[in-house]
N, C-alpha and C positions, 0 to 999 in steps of 0.2 A: 504494500500500500504506500502510495506517495502522499506526503504531507504538503499542503498548499499554504502559502502565506501571502496575504493581500496587502500591498502598500497603497493605501487609499481606501476610503469607506463611503464613497458617494454613490450616486445613482447606478453607475455601471458596475461597481463592485457588488451592490445588492442584486443586480440582475444576474451577474455571474454566480453568485451564491445560489440563486434559484436554479440555475442550470446544473449546478453540481449535484442536485438531487437525483439526476438521471445519469450520473457518471459513476462507474464502479471503481473500487479500490483507490479512493482518494479520501482525504480528510482535510477539512479547512482548519488547520492547526493554529493559525495566528493572523492577527490583523494589526497593522501599524498605520495610524492616521491621526492628524491633529484634531479632527472632529468626526464624530459618527462611529468611532471604533467600538464603543461599548454597545451601541444599538445593534451593529452588524454582528458582533461576536455573540451577543445574547440570542439574537434571532437564529444564528447558525447552530448554537447549542440546542435550542428548542426544536429545531428542525432535524436534529440528528446528524449534522454534518461533522461532528466530532467535538472534542473538548477545546473549543476555540479560545485561545488566550489573547489578551491584549498586550502587545509588545511596544516598548517605548521608542526604540530606534530601529532603523533598517538593519544595522549590524546584528542586533539581537534576533530579529526576525530571520535573517539569513542563516544564523547558526541553529535555529529551531526547526527549520523546514527543509524540504527537498526542492521545492519550486517557489521562486519569488516572482510575484506578479506586480507589475507596475500599472496600477489603476489610478494613479494620481493625475492631477491636471497637467496639461501639456507643458506649461512653463516650468514645472518642477522636475521633469524627467531626466535632464542631464545630471543634476545634483544627485538624484536617487540612483542613477546608474553608476556614478562614481562611488557612492556609498556601498553599493553591492560589490563593486570591484575590490574595495578595501576589505570588505568582509571575507570575500573569497581568498584574498591574499593573506588574511589573518587566520585562515583555516576552515571557513565555512565550506561544506561539501554540497554545493548545489548541483542538482541534476538537470535543472532547466530554468530559464528566465523567460517570462512572458511580458509582452508590452501591448497594451490596448491601442487601437488605431487612434489618431495617426501616430506614426513612430515619433515624429518631431514636428516642430513648427516650420522648419526650413531644412534645406539639404545639408547645410553646415552642421546643424545639430544632429541630423540623422546619421551623418558620417561618424560623429563622435560615439553615438550609441552602438552602431554597427562595429566600429573599430574596437571599442572596449570589449564587447561580447566576443569578438574573434580572438582577442588577446587572452581572454579568460579560459578559452576552450570549453565553454559551457554551452550546451544546445539551447537554441532560442525558438520562440514562437511569436510571430506577429499576429495578433488577434484581429482578423478581418472576417467577421461572422457571415457576411452575405455570400461569400464564396462557398461557405459550408451549409447554406440553406438546403434542406432536404429536397425541396422542389427543384432547385437548380441541379443538384447532384443526380437526382432521379432522371431528369430530362436528359442530361448529358450521357448517363449510363445507357439509357434506352436508345439513344441516337448514336452510340459509338460505332456500330456497324454502318450506319448511314453516313457518318463522317468519312469513313474510309472509302466508301463506294462513290459518294457524291461530292465530298469536299466539306470543309468546316464552315461554320457560320460566317457570312460575309458582312452582316450588319447587326449590331447589338445596340439596343436602347435601354437605358437604365435610369431610374429616378428614385429619389427619396425625398419626401416632403412631409412637414408637420408645421405646427404653429409657432415653434421656437424652442430654444434650449431651456433646461431646468435652472442651471446655476448662473449667477451674474458673470462669472469669469468666462463662460462660453461666449458671451456677447462682446467681450473686450478683445479686439483683434490683436493687441500687443501681447496679451497673455495666452490667448487661444491659438493665434497664428494667422488669423484672418476671419472670414465670416463663414457662410454656409458651404463654400467650396472646400475649405480646409476641414470643417467639422463633418460634413456628410459627403462631399465630393470624393473623398478618399474611398468611401464605400462604393459609390456608383462607378468611378473610374476603374477600380479593381475588378468588380464583378463584370463590368462591360468587357474588359480585356479577357477575363476568364471565359466568358461565353463565346468569344471569338477563337479561343485556343482549341486546337484539335484534342480529342478526348485522350489520346495516348501521349500527350506532351505535358511537361511541367508548366506551372502557372506563369513562369517568366520566359516562356519559349518565344513568344512573338517579339519582334524588334519594333520599338516605337519609332515612327517616321516624322510625324508632325502633330502640332496641337494648335487649335484656335479656341478662343473663349470670349464670352460676353458675360459681364457681371453688372448688377445694378442694385440699388437700394430702392425698392418699390413700395414697401409697406411701412417698415419700422423707422423711416425717416420722416413720417407724416404724423400729424395729430389724429387721434389721441394717443397713438402708439408710442411716439417718441417721449411723451410725458410719462407713460407707463414705465418705460425703460429707466427714466431718470429716478422714478420712485424705487427702482430696484438697484440703484447705484451705478447705472450705465448711461453715459451721455453721448448719444449718437450725433448730437450737433457738433461735438468736438472731435470724436474719434469714431466715425461710422465704419461699418463693414457691410459687405454685400449680403442681402437676404435672398438673392436669386443668382444662379449661375448656370450657364449652358456651355459645356466643354465638348468639343469634337476632336477625337483622336484618330489618327491613321496609323495602322500597324502593317508590318510586312512579315510574311512567313519566310524564315531564313532558308528553308529547304526548297520551297516551290516558287518563291518570289511573288506569291499572290498577296494582294493588298486587301485590307478589311477596315471597317469603320466602326468606332464606338461613339455613341452620343450619351453624355451624362448630364442630367438635369436635376437641379436641387433647389429647394426653397424652404424658407422659414415663414411662409405666409399661407399655408394650407389650412384653412378654417373648415374642418370637416370632422368626421368621427374620431380621427387620431392619426397616428403614424401610417403613412402609405408607402409601400415599396412596389414599384412597377418595373418589370423586366420583360424585354421582348427580343428574341433571337430569331433571325431570318437567315436561312441557309438555302443552298440550291435544291429546291424540291421539298423543303420541310421548314417548320418553325415551331417555336414554343413560347408560352407567355406565363408570367407569374404576377399575381396581384395579391398582396398581403391582406387586403380588406375583404377578399372572398372567404367567408367563414361559414361553417355548417351551423353556427349558432348566432342568435341575436337576442335582444331583450327590449322591454319597454318599461320605463319608469315614469309614472305620472307626476304632475306638479305637486300633488298632495303627498306623494311618497318621497319626493326628492330630498326633503329636509333631513332624512335619515341617512343619506349617502354621504360619506365623509371623503372618499377618495375616488376621483373620476377615472384614475388610471387602473382601477381594478379590472376593467373590461378590456382596455387596450392602451398601450403606451402612447403618451402625448394626447390622450383623450381630453377634449375641451368642454365636455358637458356631463352632467350627472342625471339628466332626465331626457325623456323622449325616446326615440328609437335608437338603440345603441348596438354597435357591432361587438360581439364577444369572441375573443380568441382564447380557447381553453388552455393553450400551452405556447405562450409567446417565445420563451427561450428556445424551444424546438423549432418553431416556425421560422425564426430569424437566424438559426444556425449556430447558436451559442453552445448547445449540447454537443453537436458534431465537432466543433472546433476544439472543445475540451477533450473529447475522446481521441481526436487526432494528436493533440499535443501530448497527452499522457502516454499514449502508446509509443510515440516517438521518443520521449524522454526515458522511458523504461528500457529502450534499446540503445540509449546514448546518442540519439540522432536529433537533428532539427525537425521541427514540425513541417507540414506541407508548405506553410508560409513562414519564413524566418525573417530575421532583422534585415538581411540584404534585400529581401523582397519588399519589406516595408520602406527601405531606402528608395527603391525604384518607384514606388507609388508616390513618395514624397517628391521625387524629381518631377513626376508628371504633374503633380499639383502646382509646383513652382513654375513649371512651363506654362500652365494655364493662366496663372496670375501675370506672368510676363507677357503672354499673348494679349491679355486684356489691356494691360498698360500700354503696350506698343501699338495696339489695334492692327495686329498683323499675325500671320501664321508663324509659329516658332518651328524652325527646322531642327529636329532632334538627331539628324545625321551629321550635323556640322559640329566639329570638335570645338570650335571657338564658342559656340552657343552653349554646349555642355559645360565648358569650363566656366563660363559666366554664371551659369545656374548654381555652381558649387558655392558661391558666396552671395548669391542674390537673396535679398530680403524684400518682399513685396511692399509697396507703399502703404497698402492697407494694413499690413502687419506692423509697419512703422508708426501707425496712427495717423497717416496722411490720406485716408480714404476719400476725403472730400475732394481731393485733386483728380481722382480717377473714376468716381462713381456717379452715374446718372441718378439724380434724386437726392444727392447729398449736398450739404452746404447751403 
């Protein structure tokens, strides 16, 4: 049995704890976080995930567990990774390190995390749950023979949309890394590339060729929304970020030379039942679609009964209503791929190997996100086959991430 330690106790850590209910031979042994640790540990113990302890430092956690999970905010990950490295150098026997998406705010930071992990010789897992969604896996498995006879998918469309993040730091581009493109574009870009990848090839098989992007501040820079953000400690009149992004990526199959296209659309303005994931893959003679709001269950809560409902997200993540007709997803961790990514990581770590997606893969996704921001700023297509462009991306920090989004965002300023 592998023991798990979570660094961070926010929303995503709680969601992963729910996923661990369906993973064998693991124990949530420890939690280290400046806030929320007691609540997460208590819930884990009550749910039978183990005798979860609260640990004061990353060093203590690394010595007490087999697998360290970086579930802390984006701006804290470099320091946490360095603390993990010190713990390993001082004798901690880690069998794996996990980092939640995105790996980092920019490519320079991603390089640091990947470089440290490589020097430690500890297997890694980059947690990108949408690639592990059972609906995507099942479709690709069923189409494996079709891929070989007809060819892989040539057009993939992916989207993630909801009404906005939970915590104030997600809205701060200087701490989060940007707006919706950094927060959710990493999902849609990664799964779009994965849907284009032949079934018998690894997730990083395709060669990125070019990126174009359009970003805007369409909702949260207007009243009454901008005032609502100020009440939560976020000033979009001073440091705005994009609440909408459309990224188009071209890829090349290195063996056949065939080109394919992925379109990734993301927004924080989806006022509807809750989080929506849309995926569409179109190949020569076949296609498949995924819609996370298609559920076998729903419910109705009247106005008279609504006063007794305390948590709108019991039915669906990012749900914005506690009454009326509501979509009910009975197992969101499984629907979104959290359970499958855990099973993949645990199986790999037990064999001393990286997970299907490792830190190097996370670095590549970060590079594509940076290319998207660069394409938006320059209002032109970014050529990812050009060595000079790739070198520029190594140290590039988007203006939005610098807090200068008003200079480049439609609807800001």
